[in-house]
N, C-alpha and C positions, 0 to 999 in steps of 0.2 A: 823309224819311230814305233811304238806301237800304241795302240788310244788308250787312255783311262777306262778303267772298268768302270759302266755306265749302272747308276743307282734304279729307283722305281719311276724318277720323272727322266731318267737319263743326263743325270748329269751325279757325279762320283761323290762328289764335294757335299751336295743335298742329302738332309736327313727328313726323310717324311713318316712322320709318326702322326698322322689324322688319317688312318682308315677307316673310322667311325662316319667320318665326313664322306669320302667317296675310297673307294679303292683303287688302286691302278688297274688300267686296263689290262685282262689278262692276254698275253702272247693269241691263245688258240682263238681268243674272242676278237681280236684282229684280223686274224686269218678268214674266220667265217665272216665276218663283215665284207672284207676285200670281194670273198668271192660271192658272194648273194649283189653288194654292186655290180659286178661284171655282169648281171642278168640285166640290167636296167629299168626293166619292167615289172616294177612290183605293186602290184593291185590284186588284192588277194579274190576281190569281187567281181573282177572279169572275167566271163566266161571263157573266154580264147585259152590256149595252149601256155601262154603266159602269165595268164591268172591262175591257172593250175599249178605252175608252180610257182607263183608265192603262196599258195593256200596250202601247200603240201608243207612250206617252210613251218607255217604255223599249226598243221595238225602235229608236225614232228618237235616242236616244241612243246605243244601240249602233251605229247606220249613223255617225254622225257621229265618235263616238272612232276608227271604220275609215279614214275619210276623212283625217281631220286627224291621226293618229297613225301613221298609215301601215301597218296593219296586216295582213300576209298571209292570206289563205285560210284556211291550215291553222292558225290561233289562235281560241282562244275567249275571250269575256270574261264575267267575272261581277263583278258589283256588291259591294262591300262599305261596311263603316261609315268606312272610310277607309286610309290607305294600313299603318296600324300593324296592322290585322287582314288586307290582303292580304299584308304580310310572314308574316305568322304562318301565316296559309293555305300559304305557298311553302314556309317551314320547317318545317311541324308537319304539314300536309295530305298530303305527300308523303314519302313512307316508306321507308327499304332505303336512302339516300344517306349518304355521308360529305358534310358540308358542308364547304366553303374558304369564307371571308368576309375582307374586308379589316380591318385593325384602326380604321377610322375610320366602320365602317357606324353607322347609325342603331342606337337600343338595340330597336327593333321587331324588330332581325335577330341583333344581339351577342346580345340574350339570350333570342331563341328556337330560335338553330342549336344542335344538338346535338353537343357536344364536337366543335369548331370549328376545322380547320388554321385557322390567322392568315395571313392575306399580309400583310408589312410594307408602310409606305409610307416616299417618301424625303422629305427637309427641308421640301419644296415639295408635299409632301400627295400626291404618284402612287404608285400601287399599285407594287411594286417586280414588273415582269414576268419576270424572270429567277428570283425566288423563287416565284412561280405555278409557273411552269414546271418546278422541283424538284419541289413538292408534287406537281402532276399526274404528273409521271413515276412518282414514289416510288407514287403511288394506283392506276396503269393497273393496268386490269381490273378496277377495283371500278366502283361505280357512285356518280358524283360530282358534285355540285351546286355550282357558283360561284355566289356573288353578289358582286357589286361595284356600290355606289352610284355612278348616272351622274354626279352633283355633290354634294358634300358640306354639309349644309345647315349648318355652322359659317363654313369658309373660303370656301368656292365652287367649290374646285378640280374642276375635269371631269377625268374620269377614261376615257384610252382602251378605251372599250366595245365598238367594233367590233374593235379589237385584241384584247382579252381572250377576247371572243366565240370569235373564231377560231381562239386557242391553246385555248379550253377543248374546241372542236368536233374540234379537230386528235387530243385525246387520249379522245375517245369519250365526254364529259362533258357536262353539263346546262348553259345559264348563266340566270341571272337579274340583273336591274339595278331598283333602285329610284329611279325618275327621277320621284318626287314634286318636288324641286326644280328640277327643270330644265325640266317643261313651263311654256310660258308666258314662259322666259327665254332659251332658245335652243333651236334647231331639235330634234327629236323626231323620227325616224321609225325605226319598231321593225323593218322591214323592212331597211333601212340597217343598222342596228344588228348585225343578226344573234341578236338574243338569241331563247331560248325563252320567258322570263316577263318581262312588264315589269310596275311598280306604279307609280302615281298618284295623286292626292290633289288634292279640287276645290277646297278651302281656297285651297292654293298658287298658282292660277291664276283667281282672283277669284268662284269655288264659296263654297256654304257648306260648314261642317264637319259631318260626318257622312256623308258621299259619297266613296268612295275605288273603284278599279277594280284588278283583277290580269286579266292579261292572258296567255293561255298557250296550249302546243302543244297540242292537241288531242289527241294520243297520248300525253301523261302520266295518269298515274291519281292523281287527289287524293281525298282522304277529307274530307268537311265537320268544321270544327271545331266550329261553330254546328248542332246538330240539330235538326231543327223539320220543317215541311210539307214539303219539297223545293222552296223556290223556289231559282231562277237554278241550275236544270239539276241539283239536287240538292246545290249544294256552299255553300249556304249558306241555310239555314233560314230562315224570319222572313218577313214582310211588307216589301217594299221600300219603302225610303223615296222614295217617287216625288217629292216636292218636292223634295227634295236632289240625286236623280239630274236631275230638269228643268234645276235649277239648273247643275249639269255639264254638261247638253249645251248650255246656251246660254253657260256660259265658255267650253267648247271653242271655239263660232265665234267667238271673240270675240280667239282665239290671233293670229292672223295681225294684226290690231291692235297687239296687245302686243308682236310679234315685231319691228314696225316701228319700234317706238321704243328697242328696244336700243341702237343706236349712240348715241341721246342720253342714254341712260342711263347708257352706260359714261363717258362724256364727264363728267357729273356725279362719280361716283364716283372716278375719277381727279386729277379738280379736288382733291376731299376730300382724299385720299391726298397728293396733290401738297403741298397746305398745310399738313397736318397732320407730312410730313417735314420740311417748313420751319421747323417750329416747336420741335421735339425731335429732337436727334441720335440719343437712346437708342432711341424708338421702333421697333417692328418692323410690318409688315404682313405677317402669314402666306400663304404661296402666291400672294405678289407676282409670283413668276418662273414662274408657272403657266399654263395657260390656265383662267380662271374664269369663272363667273357674271358676267355685265356689270353686276348690283347690288350685290355683296357685299364687304364689306371684314373682316378680322378685324383688329383693331387692338390694339397692348400697349404699356399705359401703366406707365413703370415705376414702383415699389412703389406701385401706387395698386390696391387689391382691386378686383374686378369690381363686386361689391355696393356699391362704395362709388361708385364711377361711375355705376352707374345709378340710384341713389338721385339723384344729383346732377342726373344728365339728367333724371330725370322732375318734379323741383323746376323746371325750366326747360322743362316741359312737351316735351319731348324722348324719344321712345318709341325705344328700343334694347335690346339682349339682351346676356346672356353667353353668348351659345350657343346649343344645342338647348333651346326652350320647352318640351320634354318635361321637361327636368329643372327646373322650375321650383320655386323654395323650396329648393334645394341648394346650397349656397357650396361646392363643391368645382372641383379645376382640370379644365380641360376635357381629358378623355381624347385628344380626337382631336389637340390641339396637343403634350400628350406623347407620343403615337405617331410625331409629327413630329419629334420629337427635341427639342421646347421643354423649357426648365429650369421644374420646379413652379411657382417666382412667375412665370415669365412667362403659364403656364397659368392661375393666380388672380387675373392683372391687365389680362386681356383683355377687350374686346367686341366684339360683332358688330355693325356697320352696314349693312342691309340698304336697300337703296332701291328707288322703284317708278315707274312713270309720271307718276303724280301730284306726284313729289319737284321743287322748282324750284331756282333756284341761290340764293333765298335762303334756303332751306332749309338748304343744304349750310353756307351762311355761319354759319348760326346751329349748327350742329352743330358746327362749327371753332371757333368762338369758347367756345362751350359746354365743349369737349374742354379747351381752352388753358387756359381759368379753372379748371376742375378740377385740373387739371395742377399750376398756379404753386400754388393754395391748398394741397395737396399734397405736394408734391414738393419745391419750391424752396427751404424753410425746413428741410428732413431736417438 
């Protein structure tokens, strides 16, 4: 008797379409973690040989980040517990700046920024560059920090970060981008983007949760928000999570492999959207006409609340999301869709389908069939 083929979660019957919440842990990451755990002693601050072994893991991880993310020599790297902490370090650790952020930023930016000036987005989810220029012009002469995410976690819409950074620098301001959703899905090169600060998170590209990175210009003065023994150049107290960082480092090495599959993933995503649009004329795919991550679809099902959809998908062993995983447990309209001009009903009745390298054509068929089954049961007899 042969074993059934295993899916990304070890179950051949389960369809995982929530990659933007977290990605399945890569095999190379599992191997790296087991090797590191075998060392048993993992405190990089210790001066003895075992401490030096742990410290080398940190050095190697930094080298991998520099080469794979394209980090200029004038940038520094600090390890954090994830993108949320990194974003808080940007917003809370760099003082004296006025904050300018987009209306669709991750809650870790929206809720940590101080009295921010909000840049609106258009109906396709793209930051309004004319409005950004007006804000910067009004604030000229002040210390200003602009934060615009590279790709939105809900819609997958990719922002013109390079153009934004050029405009920001023209006005003497500094620019941060949260690239957590972009790394491993599209090309991310910090030097090419021209930003001053960049955030990433390991579990968005095959690593494990609990490891993130903030990359920043060495000339910036940052005050730690976690006070401890002076680890991470005094910017982040507490013994480093060597296991998670080793996993991040291994996941980074696998990024070229992930990017090589982007076209194939986009074909499956486009097939999904085409079939859904053929099933119901009332549906809407948000950001469809914008440059998007190749794996992401945010789909509106008329008159069917997202929580009803999620429960039905889950009953059919299909994992999707109603948007940001950080808002789990909350049945609220998507603020991202509202910022894009969607109605409250649309914002309450949309789900995010985010696929990945392990998604197969049969998975797409299962998602489409399930979506239409939910649609028929809940709308055709209203």
